[in-house]
C-alpha positions in Angstrom: 122.7 67.1 -205.3 119.9 69.0 -203.7 120.2 69.9 -200.1 117.1 67.9 -199.2 118.3 64.7 -200.8 121.8 65.1 -199.2 120.1 65.7 -195.8 118.0 62.6 -196.2 121.0 60.5 -197.2 123.0 61.7 -194.2 120.0 61.1 -191.9 119.4 57.6 -193.1 123.1 56.7 -192.8 123.2 58.1 -189.3 120.1 56.1 -188.3 121.8 53.0 -189.7 125.2 53.3 -188.1 124.2 55.0 -184.8 121.4 52.6 -184.3 123.6 49.6 -185.1 126.4 50.9 -182.9 124.2 51.2 -179.9 122.5 47.9 -180.7 125.9 46.3 -180.8 126.8 47.8 -177.4 123.7 46.1 -176.0 124.4 42.9 -177.9 127.9 42.7 -176.5 127.0 43.9 -173.0 129.1 47.0 -173.4 132.0 45.2 -174.9 132.3 42.5 -172.2 131.1 39.8 -174.6 132.7 39.0 -177.9 130.0 38.3 -180.5 131.1 36.5 -183.7 129.5 34.3 -186.4 130.8 30.8 -186.4 130.2 28.0 -188.9 131.1 24.3 -188.6 130.7 21.1 -190.5 128.5 18.3 -189.1 127.5 14.9 -190.5 124.2 16.5 -191.5 125.5 19.6 -193.2 126.9 23.0 -192.1 125.6 24.8 -189.0 126.1 28.5 -188.4 125.3 30.7 -185.4 126.3 33.7 -183.3 128.7 32.9 -180.6 128.6 35.0 -177.4 131.9 34.6 -175.6 132.3 36.5 -172.3 135.6 38.0 -171.3 137.8 35.4 -169.6 136.0 32.4 -171.0 139.1 31.4 -173.0 141.0 31.1 -169.7 138.2 29.9 -167.5 135.6 27.5 -169.1 132.0 28.5 -168.6 128.6 27.0 -168.4 127.2 27.1 -171.9 123.8 27.5 -173.5 123.0 26.3 -177.0 119.7 28.0 -178.1 117.8 28.1 -181.3 114.8 29.5 -183.0 111.5 28.1 -184.4 110.2 27.3 -187.8 110.9 30.1 -190.4 113.1 32.2 -188.1 116.8 32.5 -187.4 119.4 32.7 -184.6 118.8 36.5 -184.0 115.4 35.7 -182.6 117.1 34.3 -179.5 118.9 37.6 -178.8 117.1 38.3 -175.5 118.4 35.0 -174.1 121.8 35.3 -175.7 122.3 38.8 -174.4 121.0 38.3 -170.8 122.9 35.1 -170.2 126.2 36.0 -171.9 126.4 39.2 -169.8 126.0 37.0 -166.7 129.1 35.0 -167.8 127.6 32.1 -169.8 128.9 31.1 -173.2 126.0 31.2 -175.6 125.6 29.8 -179.1 122.5 31.2 -180.9 122.0 28.7 -183.6 120.6 28.8 -187.2 118.9 25.5 -187.6 119.6 23.5 -190.8 118.1 25.2 -193.9 117.5 28.4 -192.0 119.6 31.6 -191.9 123.2 30.7 -192.8 122.9 27.0 -192.1 122.5 24.4 -194.8 121.5 20.8 -194.4 122.8 18.0 -196.7 120.7 15.2 -195.1 117.9 13.4 -196.8 115.0 15.7 -197.4 112.3 13.4 -198.7 110.1 14.7 -196.0 111.6 18.3 -195.7 109.8 19.4 -192.5 111.4 16.5 -190.6 114.9 17.1 -192.0 116.1 20.3 -190.3 115.1 20.2 -186.6 115.6 16.6 -185.2 119.4 17.0 -185.1 120.2 20.7 -185.2 120.6 21.2 -181.5 122.5 18.0 -180.7 124.9 18.4 -183.6 125.6 21.9 -182.2 126.0 20.4 -178.7 128.6 17.9 -180.0 130.5 20.8 -181.5 130.4 23.0 -178.5 131.3 20.1 -176.1 134.7 19.9 -177.8 135.5 23.6 -177.3 138.0 24.6 -174.6 135.8 27.4 -173.3 132.9 25.1 -172.5 132.9 23.8 -168.9 132.8 20.1 -168.1 132.6 18.6 -164.6 135.1 16.3 -163.1 133.6 13.2 -164.7 133.5 14.8 -168.1 129.8 15.6 -168.2 129.1 18.8 -170.2 127.8 21.8 -168.3 125.6 22.7 -171.3 122.0 23.8 -171.4 119.9 23.4 -174.5 117.0 25.7 -175.3 114.7 26.5 -178.2 111.5 28.1 -179.3 108.7 26.2 -181.1 110.5 23.9 -183.6 113.7 24.8 -181.7 111.9 23.4 -178.6 111.3 20.1 -180.4 115.0 20.1 -181.4 115.9 20.7 -177.8 113.7 17.9 -176.5 115.1 15.5 -179.1 118.6 16.6 -178.2 118.0 15.5 -174.6 116.7 12.1 -175.8 119.8 11.6 -178.1 122.1 12.7 -175.2 120.5 10.1 -172.9 121.1 7.5 -175.5 124.7 8.6 -175.7 124.9 8.4 -171.9 123.8 4.8 -171.9 126.8 4.0 -174.2 129.5 6.4 -173.0 128.5 7.0 -169.4 128.6 10.8 -169.7 126.0 13.4 -170.4 126.9 16.4 -172.6 123.6 18.2 -171.7 123.1 19.5 -168.2 119.7 21.1 -168.5 116.9 21.9 -170.9 114.4 24.8 -171.4 111.8 25.0 -174.2 109.5 27.8 -175.1 106.4 27.5 -177.3 106.5 23.7 -177.7 105.1 20.6 -176.1 105.9 17.1 -177.3 103.6 17.0 -180.2 106.1 16.7 -183.0 108.5 14.6 -181.0 105.8 12.0 -180.8 105.9 12.0 -184.6 109.5 10.6 -184.5 108.1 7.5 -182.8 108.6 8.3 -179.1 106.1 7.7 -176.3 105.5 10.1 -173.4 107.5 7.8 -171.1 110.4 7.7 -173.5 110.5 11.5 -173.4 110.0 12.2 -169.7 112.5 9.4 -168.7 115.1 10.9 -171.0 115.4 14.0 -168.9 116.9 11.9 -166.1 118.7 14.0 -163.4 118.8 17.1 -165.6 117.0 20.4 -164.7 114.2 20.9 -167.2 111.7 23.6 -167.9 108.9 24.5 -170.3 107.5 28.0 -171.0 103.9 27.4 -172.2 102.1 30.6 -173.0 98.4 30.6 -172.3 97.5 32.1 -175.7 100.0 30.0 -177.8 98.5 29.5 -181.2 99.8 25.9 -181.7 100.4 23.8 -178.6 99.6 22.9 -175.0 96.0 21.7 -175.4 95.6 18.1 -176.8 91.8 18.4 -177.1 92.1 21.6 -179.2 94.8 19.9 -181.3 92.6 16.9 -181.9 89.8 19.2 -183.1 92.2 21.2 -185.3 91.3 24.5 -183.5 94.3 25.4 -181.4 94.1 29.2 -181.2 92.4 29.1 -177.9 93.3 29.9 -174.3 95.4 27.1 -172.7 96.2 25.8 -169.3 99.1 23.4 -170.0 99.8 22.4 -166.5 96.4 20.7 -166.2 97.1 18.3 -169.1 98.3 14.7 -168.6 101.5 15.5 -170.6 102.5 18.4 -168.4 101.9 16.5 -165.2 103.9 13.5 -166.5 106.7 15.9 -167.3 106.6 17.2 -163.7 106.5 13.6 -162.3 102.8 13.5 -161.6 102.7 15.5 -158.4 99.5 16.3 -156.6 98.0 19.6 -157.6 101.0 21.0 -159.5 101.5 24.7 -159.6 102.9 27.0 -162.3 106.3 28.4 -161.5 107.3 25.7 -158.9 110.2 23.3 -159.2 109.5 19.6 -158.7 112.1 17.0 -158.0 112.0 14.2 -160.6 114.6 11.4 -161.0 117.2 13.4 -159.2 116.6 16.5 -161.2 114.2 19.5 -161.1 111.4 20.4 -163.5 109.2 23.4 -163.8 106.5 24.9 -166.1 105.9 28.6 -166.6 102.7 30.0 -168.2 103.0 33.6 -169.2 99.9 35.3 -170.7 101.4 35.6 -174.1 101.0 34.3 -177.7 103.5 32.1 -179.5 105.6 34.9 -181.2 105.2 37.2 -178.2 107.7 35.0 -176.3 110.5 36.5 -178.4 110.1 40.1 -177.2 108.8 39.4 -173.7 110.4 40.6 -170.5 108.2 38.1 -168.6 109.5 35.1 -170.6 113.1 36.5 -170.4 112.7 36.8 -166.6 111.5 33.1 -166.5 114.6 31.9 -168.4 116.9 34.0 -166.2 115.4 32.4 -163.1 115.5 29.0 -164.6 119.2 29.2 -165.4 119.9 30.6 -161.9 118.4 27.4 -160.5 119.9 25.0 -163.1 123.5 26.4 -162.6 123.3 27.2 -158.9 126.3 25.1 -158.3 128.4 27.4 -160.6 127.5 30.7 -159.0 131.2 31.4 -158.6 131.7 31.1 -162.3 128.6 32.9 -163.6 126.4 35.6 -162.0 123.1 34.6 -160.4 120.4 36.4 -158.6 120.4 39.4 -161.0 116.9 39.9 -162.6 117.8 43.1 -164.6 117.3 43.1 -168.3 119.0 45.1 -171.1 118.2 43.1 -174.3 115.5 45.5 -175.3 118.0 48.2 -176.1 119.3 46.0 -179.0 115.7 45.6 -180.2 114.9 49.3 -180.1 118.1 50.5 -181.8 118.1 47.7 -184.4 114.6 49.1 -185.2 116.1 52.6 -185.6 118.7 51.1 -188.0 115.8 49.4 -189.8 114.1 52.7 -190.3 117.3 54.1 -191.7 117.6 51.2 -194.1 114.2 51.7 -195.7 114.7 55.5 -195.7 118.0 55.1 -197.5 116.2 54.0 -200.7 114.7 57.4 -201.2 117.9 59.5 -201.5 119.7 56.6 -203.3 117.1 56.3 -206.0 116.9 60.1 -206.3 120.6 60.1 -207.0 120.5 57.2 -209.4 117.8 58.7 -211.6 120.2 61.6 -212.3 122.6 59.2 -214.0 122.6 58.9 -217.8 120.4 56.1 -219.1 119.0 55.6 -215.6 117.3 58.9 -216.0 115.0 57.2 -218.4 113.2 55.9 -215.3 111.5 59.3 -215.1 108.6 59.6 -217.6 105.8 62.0 -218.0 103.3 61.3 -215.3 100.0 59.9 -216.7 97.0 62.2 -216.7 94.8 61.6 -213.7 91.6 59.8 -214.1 88.4 61.9 -214.0 87.4 62.9 -210.5 84.1 61.2 -209.5 81.4 63.8 -209.5 78.1 62.0 -209.0 77.1 60.3 -205.8 77.1 56.9 -207.6 80.6 57.5 -208.9 81.9 58.4 -205.5 80.2 55.4 -204.0 81.7 53.2 -206.7 85.2 54.5 -205.9 84.7 53.9 -202.2 83.5 50.4 -202.8 86.6 49.7 -205.0 88.9 50.9 -202.2 87.1 48.9 -199.5 87.0 45.8 -201.7 90.7 46.2 -202.6 91.6 46.4 -198.9 89.4 43.6 -197.5 89.2 40.8 -200.0 92.9 39.8 -199.7 92.3 39.4 -195.9 89.0 37.6 -196.3 90.5 35.1 -198.7 93.8 34.7 -196.8 92.7 31.5 -195.0 91.5 30.1 -198.4 94.6 30.8 -200.4 97.2 30.4 -197.7 95.8 27.6 -195.5 93.6 25.9 -198.2 90.4 26.5 -196.2 87.9 24.4 -198.1 84.8 26.6 -197.6 86.7 29.6 -198.8 88.1 27.8 -201.8 84.6 26.5 -202.7 83.1 30.0 -202.6 85.9 31.4 -204.8 85.5 28.5 -207.2 81.8 29.1 -207.5 82.3 32.8 -208.2 84.9 32.0 -210.9 82.4 29.6 -212.6 79.8 32.3 -212.6 82.3 34.7 -214.2 83.4 32.2 -216.7 79.8 31.3 -217.7 78.7 35.0 -217.8 81.7 36.2 -219.8 81.4 33.3 -222.2 77.7 33.9 -222.8 78.3 37.7 -223.2 81.2 37.0 -225.6 79.0 34.7 -227.8 76.1 37.1 -227.8 78.3 40.1 -228.7 79.7 38.2 -231.7 76.2 37.0 -232.8 74.6 40.4 -232.5 77.8 42.3 -233.6 77.9 44.3 -230.4 80.5 47.0 -229.5 84.1 45.9 -229.6 84.7 46.8 -226.0 82.1 44.3 -224.9 84.0 41.6 -226.8 87.3 42.7 -225.3 86.1 42.8 -221.7 84.2 39.5 -222.0 87.2 37.8 -223.6 89.6 39.3 -221.0 87.5 38.2 -218.1 87.0 34.7 -219.6 90.7 34.1 -220.1 91.7 35.6 -216.6 89.1 33.5 -214.8 90.1 30.3 -216.6 93.7 30.9 -215.5 92.6 31.4 -211.9 90.4 28.3 -212.0 93.4 26.2 -213.1 95.6 27.8 -210.3 93.0 27.0 -207.7 92.4 23.5 -208.9 96.1 22.8 -208.7 96.7 24.4 -205.3 98.3 21.4 -203.6 100.7 20.9 -206.4 101.6 24.6 -206.8 102.4 25.2 -203.1 104.3 21.9 -202.7 108.0 22.3 -201.7 110.2 21.4 -204.6 113.8 21.7 -205.7 112.9 24.8 -207.7 110.6 26.4 -205.1 112.2 25.4 -201.8 110.7 27.9 -199.4 107.5 26.5 -197.9 106.3 29.8 -196.6 107.4 31.5 -199.8 105.2 29.1 -201.7 102.0 29.7 -199.8 102.5 33.5 -199.6 103.2 33.6 -203.3 100.1 31.5 -204.0 98.0 33.9 -202.0 99.7 36.9 -203.7 99.1 35.6 -207.3 95.5 34.9 -206.6 95.0 38.3 -205.1 96.6 39.8 -208.2 94.4 37.9 -210.5 91.2 39.0 -208.8 92.5 42.6 -208.7 93.2 42.4 -212.4 89.6 41.2 -213.2 88.3 44.1 -211.2 90.6 46.5 -213.0 89.6 45.2 -216.4 85.9 45.4 -215.6 86.2 48.9 -214.1 88.1 50.2 -217.1 85.7 49.1 -219.7 82.5 49.7 -217.7 83.1 53.0 -216.0 86.5 54.6 -217.0 86.7 54.2 -220.7 83.2 55.6 -221.3 84.4 58.8 -219.5 87.3 59.2 -221.9 90.0 57.3 -220.0 92.6 55.4 -222.0 95.5 53.0 -221.3 97.8 56.0 -221.0 96.0 57.1 -217.8 97.1 53.8 -216.2 100.8 54.5 -217.0 101.0 51.3 -219.0 102.2 53.0 -222.2 105.9 53.1 -221.5 108.9 52.3 -223.6 111.4 49.4 -223.1 114.2 51.8 -222.2 112.2 53.2 -219.3 111.4 49.7 -218.1 115.0 48.6 -218.2 116.2 51.7 -216.5 113.6 51.2 -213.8 114.8 47.6 -213.2 118.4 48.8 -213.1 117.6 51.5 -210.6 115.8 49.0 -208.3 118.6 46.5 -208.5 121.3 49.1 -207.8 119.5 50.6 -204.9 119.1 47.2 -203.3 122.8 46.5 -203.8 123.6 49.8 -202.0 121.1 49.0 -199.2 122.4 45.5 -198.6 126.0 46.7 -198.8 125.2 48.8 -195.8 123.7 45.7 -194.1 126.8 43.6 -194.8 129.0 46.4 -193.5 127.0 46.6 -190.3 127.0 42.8 -189.9 130.8 42.8 -190.3 131.5 45.6 -187.9 128.7 45.3 -185.3 127.3 41.8 -185.7 123.8 43.1 -185.8 121.1 43.3 -188.5 118.1 45.6 -189.1 115.0 44.3 -187.3 112.0 44.7 -185.1 110.4 41.5 -183.7 109.5 39.4 -186.7 110.4 42.0 -189.4 114.1 41.6 -190.1 116.5 42.4 -192.9 119.2 39.8 -192.7 122.4 39.1 -194.6 122.0 36.2 -197.1 123.8 33.4 -198.8 124.1 32.7 -202.6 121.3 30.1 -202.5 119.0 32.9 -201.3 119.9 35.0 -204.4 119.1 32.0 -206.6 115.8 31.6 -204.9 115.1 35.3 -205.3 115.3 34.9 -209.1 112.9 32.0 -209.0 110.3 33.6 -206.8 110.6 37.2 -208.1 108.3 36.7 -211.2 105.4 35.5 -209.0 105.7 38.4 -206.5 106.2 40.9 -209.4 102.7 40.0 -210.6 101.3 40.9 -207.1 103.2 44.1 -206.6 102.6 45.3 -210.2 98.9 44.6 -210.4 98.0 45.6 -206.8 100.2 48.7 -207.0 98.6 49.7 -210.3 95.2 49.3 -208.9 96.0 51.4 -205.9 97.6 54.1 -208.0 94.5 54.3 -210.2 92.1 54.5 -207.2 94.1 57.3 -205.7 95.0 59.2 -208.9 92.8 62.3 -208.6 93.2 65.4 -206.6 91.3 64.1 -203.6 94.2 61.9 -202.6 97.0 64.4 -202.7 99.6 64.4 -199.8 99.3 62.3 -196.7 95.7 61.2 -197.5 97.0 59.3 -200.6 99.6 57.5 -198.6 97.1 56.5 -195.9 94.6 55.2 -198.5 97.5 53.3 -200.2 98.5 51.7 -196.9 94.8 50.9 -196.2 94.4 49.1 -199.6 97.7 47.2 -199.2 97.4 46.1 -195.6 94.2 47.5 -194.0 92.2 44.4 -194.4 95.0 42.2 -192.9 95.2 44.6 -189.9 91.5 44.2 -189.3 91.9 40.5 -189.6 94.6 40.5 -186.9 92.5 42.7 -184.6 89.5 40.4 -185.0 91.5 37.2 -184.6 93.4 38.2 -181.5 90.8 40.5 -180.0 88.5 37.5 -180.0 91.2 35.3 -178.5 92.0 37.7 -175.6 88.4 38.6 -174.8 86.6 35.2 -175.2 89.5 32.7 -175.0 88.9 31.6 -178.6 90.2 33.2 -181.7 87.8 34.3 -184.5 89.5 31.6 -186.7 90.7 29.1 -184.2 92.2 26.8 -186.9 94.3 29.6 -188.4 97.6 29.0 -186.6 100.7 29.7 -188.6 98.7 31.8 -191.1 97.8 34.3 -188.4 101.5 34.6 -187.4 102.5 35.0 -191.0 100.1 38.0 -191.3 101.8 39.7 -188.3 105.0 39.7 -190.3 103.3 40.5 -193.6 101.5 43.7 -192.4 104.7 45.9 -191.9 106.1 44.6 -195.2 103.0 45.6 -197.1 102.9 49.0 -195.3 106.4 49.8 -196.5 105.6 48.5 -200.0 102.5 50.8 -200.1 104.7 53.8 -199.2 107.3 52.9 -201.8 104.7 52.2 -204.5 103.1 55.6 -204.1 106.2 57.6 -203.5 108.2 56.4 -206.5 105.2 56.6 -208.8 104.8 60.2 -207.9 108.5 60.8 -208.2 109.0 59.2 -211.6 105.5 58.8 -213.2 106.7 55.2 -213.6 104.6 52.3 -212.2 107.4 49.8 -212.8 110.1 51.2 -210.4 107.9 50.7 -207.3 106.9 47.2 -208.5 110.5 46.1 -209.2 111.8 47.5 -205.9 109.1 46.0 -203.8 109.4 42.6 -205.6 113.2 42.3 -205.2 113.5 43.8 -201.7 110.5 42.2 -200.0 111.1 38.8 -201.6 114.7 38.8 -200.5 113.7 39.8 -197.0 111.2 36.9 -197.0 113.6 34.3 -198.2 116.4 35.2 -195.9 114.1 34.9 -192.9 112.3 31.6 -193.7 113.1 28.0 -194.2 114.8 27.5 -197.6 115.7 24.0 -198.6 118.8 24.5 -200.7 118.8 20.9 -201.8 116.0 18.3 -201.9 
């Protein structure tokens, strides 16, 4: 083992374990809180979550908070709330909603979106109410707060409604207070409730809403009606918000109002929807809210302390995340030394001719810019189904089909060069395939028993379409400009034997096994994972592995074709060293970075996003960018290391797809 490889291995392991150790200290408040994963059966399936149990709670029951995440996230996203409140003496259950994280729903899923959130929080409340460490008052009412972000907020609101129904029958309330973040009543209305049903259900409970002014989804009924919600909001001015506050005169943000014997408040931080998760402002609001809601229990829990320490977990989990990705370099370097696996290393393809003329250099630059920007320009079309974008792409495809068909016919009639026939036939077949995919968009992205991850479906659809367009450009570029200069298929690294391909796949699989083994060890010892904000590497269940095998072929098409294109556009001596990595990152993610800058720059400066109807898609891009940056680095590094274009594609496919599936909604049964 070379010293450099050994040093890199030790460094990555130190980053993983030291980062995770310090993150766990923050997560457990210096050991004063026991953090454990709990799972329990319910009438709707099995719920799982992280239980934060302060010292002494077994002997002295505590006020309790049940908190949960939004659509496509998991319990760990509620770490700031869980850490801050558990260190103040509260019992906290950070919950995976059904079909997210480690929880699985067995309820009817004929309408999947409405299966997981309506009962997640209240099912967890019913479980927690029965625990000895959860405080009840003298009349048997639960001293339990419910809280959630986005879809978790809807689940929270519905839990209050269900609890009030229970109160009408049993005479006790299990829920004491309620705080939502990033959600109004929009989807609760879809369950058949009216505004009066919802506001009356709060009764004497303390209730609050954190409504960010730049939230991408909610808090502006007029924007919602127009389908353009990525605009600046002022929720407290809406009829819904004022009804929630009891219709006071001139209500103000951050003020409690007495309603039906309880108190209600609205906070409006200047943040976006996902920003709530890593915001000291939002966390300060929730600390102040619970101080008020549980003021009568100040002798049991700490109140009046505004200090925050949750960010240390975030920072050091990020250090562990860096160590995790870094670990793949020394592990793969070691694996390729093993017999048979050494077949991964092949002779590196000869570089393509260096562009010499002005037109050749310009053409190369255009290829790089096109490769970087068209995936972002077409993201709304392929991810969100934007009709204008789909129409433009369809028209271009028809032009390619017609042009290639005419060229093919003419080449046969006039017995033209064989290359003209090959390129025409290739483009004709590829464009027909893409036309069929586009025409069947709604069917292909539909959640099914086989493809049960809604976000996985839409991202895969975008990725496959990007790969097809990239392939058409590659084919055209090869026959029109590269082959006439003497390039062959060998220059693209495509001429490789089966043994090398199998060895590359084995190396990718084994390296991921090692990487995730480190994660499971960290999870078992420290109860933390590897993450920064929305980018998270989480432990998984067996149904995630099954889904990985189902989605991997689709994402392999993307990582292979796009990776090949980038390798070929950075294959000459001009792109040696760091410049090659920067161009690779630019081609993988540069366009999406500019998309985010344009989208949110416009939102913050003008009060309206560049694409005000692109809600979830914009947030998805935030999580997609770092994944693609890492994929770009892996793609280039392992291509240079092995001369093998397959290793990077296999590694990126398996690793990035597993990260996606473990962090999103996945309907295990439909």
